[in-house]
C-alpha positions in Angstrom: -17.2 34.7 -73.9 -16.5 38.2 -74.4 -18.9 40.6 -73.1 -21.6 39.9 -70.0 -24.4 42.2 -69.7 -26.2 42.2 -66.5 -27.9 45.7 -67.5 -30.7 46.7 -64.5 -30.2 43.1 -62.8 -31.8 45.0 -59.6 -31.2 41.8 -57.2 -27.5 41.4 -58.0 -25.2 42.4 -54.5 -22.3 41.0 -55.5 -20.0 39.6 -58.2 -19.0 35.9 -57.6 -15.6 35.2 -57.6 -16.0 32.5 -61.0 -16.3 36.5 -62.5 -12.3 36.4 -62.7 -12.5 32.9 -65.0 -14.2 34.4 -67.5 -10.6 35.5 -69.1 -11.9 36.8 -72.5 -14.0 39.1 -71.3 -13.6 42.5 -72.6 -17.0 44.3 -72.1 -18.8 43.9 -68.6 -22.0 45.7 -68.3 -23.6 46.4 -64.5 -25.7 49.3 -65.7 -29.0 50.1 -63.3 -27.7 47.2 -61.1 -28.7 49.2 -58.0 -28.2 46.6 -55.3 -24.5 46.1 -56.4 -22.7 46.9 -53.3 -18.9 45.0 -53.7 -16.7 43.5 -56.8 -15.1 40.5 -55.7 -11.4 41.0 -56.0 -10.9 38.3 -58.4 -12.3 40.8 -60.7 -8.9 42.1 -61.4 -8.2 39.0 -63.2 -10.0 40.0 -66.4 -7.0 41.3 -68.1 -8.7 42.0 -71.4 -11.7 44.0 -69.9 -11.8 47.1 -72.2 -15.0 48.8 -71.1 -16.7 48.6 -67.8 -20.2 50.3 -67.0 -21.1 50.8 -63.5 -24.1 53.5 -64.3 -26.6 53.8 -61.5 -24.5 51.2 -59.6 -25.7 53.5 -56.7 -25.0 51.4 -53.8 -21.9 50.5 -55.1 -19.2 52.6 -52.3 -15.9 51.1 -53.2 -13.6 49.4 -55.8 -11.1 46.7 -54.6 -7.6 47.9 -54.8 -7.0 45.7 -57.6 -9.2 47.8 -59.8 -5.6 49.5 -60.6 -4.1 46.1 -62.5 -6.7 46.6 -65.6 -4.3 47.5 -68.0 -6.9 47.2 -70.6 -9.5 49.3 -69.6 -10.4 52.1 -71.7 -14.0 53.2 -70.9 -15.2 53.5 -67.5 -18.9 54.8 -66.9 -19.7 55.8 -63.1 -22.2 58.1 -63.6 -25.5 57.9 -62.1 
């Protein structure tokens, strides 16, 4: 799987640790996940992730420190 689209998944509060097992993931769309409060630290294991969309994730207050490990990330959307 290269794309995971959880667009407007209102009840999603956190990403499960298994997100780190999606080694080939390049696009993660969490736009409109208004209840999302936290990422699992294993998100930093997505070494091929190029696009991360967090638009309108208004409950998300912070990233894990490991987000700096994204070497391939070229597009990050954070606006509300």
